[in-house]
C-alpha positions in Angstrom: 4.4 -3.2 -21.2 2.7 -2.2 -18.6 6.7 -1.5 -16.9 6.4 1.6 -19.2 3.5 2.5 -19.2 3.2 2.8 -15.8 6.5 4.3 -15.1 4.9 7.3 -17.7 1.9 7.7 -15.6 3.7 7.6 -12.6 6.5 10.3 -14.3 3.0 12.3 -15.6 1.6 12.1 -12.4 4.8 13.1 -10.2 7.2 14.5 -12.1 6.2 15.6 -15.4 7.5 16.6 -18.6 6.3 19.7 -20.9 4.2 17.4 -23.0 2.7 16.2 -19.7 2.1 19.7 -18.1 0.3 20.7 -21.2 -1.5 17.4 -21.9 -2.6 17.3 -17.3 -4.1 21.3 -18.6 -5.9 19.9 -21.7 -7.6 16.4 -19.7 -8.7 19.4 -16.5 -12.6 19.4 -18.0 -12.5 15.5 -17.9 -10.7 16.1 -14.2 -14.0 18.2 -12.7 -16.8 15.7 -14.3 -14.9 12.9 -12.7 -14.7 15.2 -9.5 -18.3 16.0 -9.4 -18.7 12.7 -10.1 -17.3 11.4 -7.0 -19.4 14.0 -5.2 -22.7 12.8 -6.4 -21.2 9.2 -5.2 -20.0 10.3 -2.1 -23.5 11.4 -1.7 -25.9 8.8 -2.9 -24.5 6.9 -0.5 -25.5 5.7 3.1 -23.6 4.5 5.7 -23.6 1.1 7.4 -22.5 0.7 11.0 -21.2 -2.9 11.2 -21.3 -2.5 15.0 -17.7 -3.0 15.2 -14.7 -0.2 15.4 -13.5 0.7 11.6 -10.6 3.0 10.7 -9.3 2.8 6.7 -5.7 4.2 6.5 -4.9 4.8 2.6 -4.6 8.3 0.7 -6.0 9.7 -1.6 -4.3 10.0 -4.7 -2.7 7.0 -7.4 0.9 6.1 -6.3 2.8 4.3 -2.6 2.2 6.4 0.6 3.9 3.9 2.7 0.3 2.9 4.6 1.2 -1.2 4.5 3.8 -0.4 6.8 1.7 2.4 8.9 -1.3 -0.6 9.3 1.4 -2.5 10.2 2.7 -0.5 13.0 -0.7 0.0 13.9 -2.1 -3.2 13.9 0.3 -4.3 15.9 -1.4 -2.4 19.3 -4.2 -3.7 19.9 -5.6 -7.6 20.3 -8.9 -9.4 18.4 -7.6 -7.5 15.5 -8.3 -7.9 11.5 -6.9 -6.6 8.7 -9.1 -6.5 5.3 -7.7 -5.7 2.0 -8.8 -6.2 -1.2 -5.3 -8.0 -2.1 -4.3 -6.4 -5.6 -2.1 -8.3 -8.1 -3.3 -11.5 -6.3 -3.6 -14.7 -7.6 -6.9 -15.5 -7.0 -10.3 -13.2 -6.7 -13.3 -13.3 -3.6 -12.5 -13.9 -0.1 -9.7 -15.5 1.3 -8.7 -15.6 4.9 -4.3 -15.7 4.7 -4.2 -16.1 8.2 -5.8 -16.6 11.6 -4.6 -15.7 14.6 -2.3 -18.8 14.9 -0.6 -19.7 11.7 -1.2 -18.7 7.7 -2.8 -20.6 5.5 -2.4 -19.4 1.7 0.6 -19.0 -0.5 1.7 -15.7 -1.4 0.1 -16.1 -5.2 -3.5 -16.2 -3.6 -2.9 -13.7 -0.9 -0.9 -11.1 -2.8 2.5 -9.0 -1.7 0.9 -6.5 1.3 -1.4 -9.2 2.8 1.5 -11.5 3.6 3.9 -8.7 4.9 0.5 -8.4 6.8 0.3 -11.9 7.6 3.6 -12.4 8.6 4.7 -8.9 10.1 1.7 -8.5 12.9 1.5 -12.2 14.6 -2.0 -10.8 16.3 -3.8 -10.3 13.6 -6.7 -11.8 11.5 -5.4 -11.0 7.8 -8.3 -11.4 5.1 -8.0 -9.9 1.7 -11.7 -9.5 -0.3 -13.3 -7.5 -3.0 -15.6 -7.1 -1.3 -14.9 -5.4 2.0 -18.6 -5.0 3.3 -18.4 -9.0 2.6 -14.6 -9.3 5.0 -16.0 -6.8 7.5 -18.7 -10.2 8.7 -15.9 -13.3 8.1 -13.9 -10.8 10.3 -16.6 -9.9 12.7 -17.6 -13.8 12.4 -13.7 -14.9 13.9 -13.9 -12.5 16.7 -12.4 -9.6 15.8 -13.0 -6.7 18.3 -10.7 -4.1 16.1 -10.8 -3.9 12.0 -8.0 -1.4 10.3 -9.5 -1.3 6.2 -6.3 -0.9 4.2 -6.5 1.9 1.0 -10.7 2.2 1.8 -11.6 5.8 2.4 -14.0 5.5 -1.2 -15.9 2.6 0.5 -18.1 6.2 2.1 -21.1 2.9 3.0 -19.1 2.0 5.5 -19.3 3.0 8.7 -15.6 4.3 10.2 -12.7 6.9 10.7 -10.0 7.6 7.9 -6.4 8.5 8.7 -5.4 9.8 5.3 -1.8 9.7 4.6 -0.9 12.8 2.6 1.2 12.7 -0.4 2.9 16.0 -1.1 1.9 16.7 -5.3 2.7 19.7 -7.5 -0.6 18.1 -9.4 -4.3 18.6 -7.1 -6.1 17.7 -10.0 -8.6 14.7 -10.2 -8.1 11.9 -12.8 -6.5 11.5 -15.3 -5.6 15.3 -15.2 -4.3 14.5 -12.2 -3.4 11.9 -9.6 -6.4 12.4 -7.4 -9.0 9.8 -7.0 -11.0 11.6 -5.2 -11.7 14.7 -2.5 -12.1 14.5 1.4 -15.4 16.0 1.8 -16.3 17.8 4.2 -18.8 15.1 6.3 -16.2 12.3 6.5 -15.1 11.7 9.7 -10.6 11.4 9.1 -7.8 12.6 9.8 -4.9 13.7 7.4 -1.8 13.0 8.7 2.1 14.0 7.8 5.0 11.7 7.8 8.1 12.7 10.4 5.1 14.8 12.5 2.5 11.8 12.9 4.4 8.7 12.2 7.8 8.3 11.0 10.4 5.7 9.0 12.9 3.9 10.1 15.0 1.9 7.6 17.2 -1.8 8.9 19.5 -3.0 6.1 19.6 -6.9 7.1 22.6 -9.5 5.2 24.2 -6.8 3.9 27.0 -8.0 1.1 29.2 -5.8 -0.9 27.9 -5.8 -4.1 24.5 -5.2 -4.3 21.3 -4.5 -6.7 18.2 -2.7 -6.4 15.5 -5.2 -7.7 12.3 -3.7 -5.9 8.3 -3.8 -7.7 7.2 -0.2 -5.4 4.7 2.2 -6.8 7.5 5.7 -7.5 11.0 3.4 -6.5 12.6 6.7 -6.2 10.6 6.5 -2.6 13.5 4.4 -1.4 16.3 6.8 -2.5 17.0 8.9 1.2 17.5 4.8 2.2 19.2 3.0 0.3 22.8 2.1 1.6 26.0 2.1 -1.5 24.8 0.0 -4.7 26.1 -0.8 -8.0 23.0 -1.3 -9.5 19.0 -0.4 -9.9 16.5 -2.6 -11.5 12.3 -1.3 -11.3 9.4 -2.9 -12.3 5.9 -2.7 -11.9 4.3 -2.4 -9.1 3.3 -5.3 -8.0 5.0 -7.3 -9.8 5.2 -10.9 -10.2 9.2 -11.7 -10.1 10.3 -15.4 -11.7 13.5 -16.7 -10.6 15.5 -16.9 -14.0 15.1 -13.0 -14.5 16.7 -12.6 -10.9 19.1 -14.6 -11.0 20.4 -13.1 -14.5 20.2 -10.4 -12.9 22.6 -11.4 -9.8 25.2 -12.9 -13.6 25.0 -9.3 -15.5 26.3 -7.0 -12.5 28.2 -9.9 -10.9 26.5 -9.0 -7.6 26.1 -10.8 -4.0 23.4 -10.0 -3.5 19.6 -8.2 -4.6 18.8 -5.9 -2.0 14.5 -6.1 -1.8 11.6 -4.5 0.3 9.4 -6.8 2.5 6.9 -6.4 -0.4 9.3 -7.5 -2.7 11.3 -10.3 0.3 8.0 -11.8 0.7 7.4 -12.8 -3.1 10.8 -14.5 -4.4 11.7 -16.2 -0.5 11.3 -19.2 -1.8 13.4 -18.7 -4.6 16.8 -20.1 -2.6 18.4 -16.2 -4.2 21.3 -14.5 -1.7 19.0 -11.2 -0.7 19.9 -8.0 1.4 16.7 -6.6 3.2 15.7 -3.0 3.3 12.9 -3.5 6.3 10.6 -0.1 7.0 9.3 0.1 10.3 7.0 3.3 11.8 6.8 4.8 14.5 3.7 6.3 15.4 2.9 9.5 17.6 1.1 9.1 20.2 -1.7 11.6 18.6 -2.4 9.7 16.5 -2.9 6.1 18.5 -5.9 8.6 20.7 -7.2 9.5 17.2 -7.9 5.9 16.8 -9.2 5.3 20.1 -11.4 7.7 20.8 
């Protein structure tokens, strides 16, 4: 049921049917109220200076934007760096140090998929999951971090930070629930809006390719992968952050008579221990020097 609802909402926001367009128009008064409420919330919040350079990377709309590979690329540029995120989809609550500078301390069920990506792909980083970002910042400072990246924390206006906002193309510019936007770019925020193929470029490497691959993925708006896909014999989409089980994946392999499952790294960290043949779409990001200048300024 959750899968159907998620895909319906993604279609409603980014590729609406005629009925969904009409529904969006009818919901505009609620969107205006929501957006005004977010503006009032922004005005009432007072920044706290944590005495450390903090950069938030994210987007204003719901759904995927490619922030995880971008944060990965940026964090690799620095020593004494920490990455802090909520850890959406994890089977835990509260603050956990997913990785110190030496090793990974918890499994993917506790960390969530995105935190485990950082833990595996940014060897020099401290990785912390915490619903309370301020608590996470204090923990990172205690562990010796000199630079902090927050994953998707534009709305945390109580934290003195700079924001990198990934622009996501959308024909619907309304706030929730009429459109996909969670918040607006308020004028007094210290932020930079960045664009794919201008400020950063994606590079995809296909690893462990086989003749008969089935795409299996649990990312937001999975159609984003189409531009990078090799030939696959079938596609199976699950809702964002879905927790796979081994039996259902084996059933897919048997049903499609596949040699391997083609997955993203976000899927890979959750199923690498299953012992199932996997092919990997490994996404990396090349960052424009001007973006690093913004961080270093």
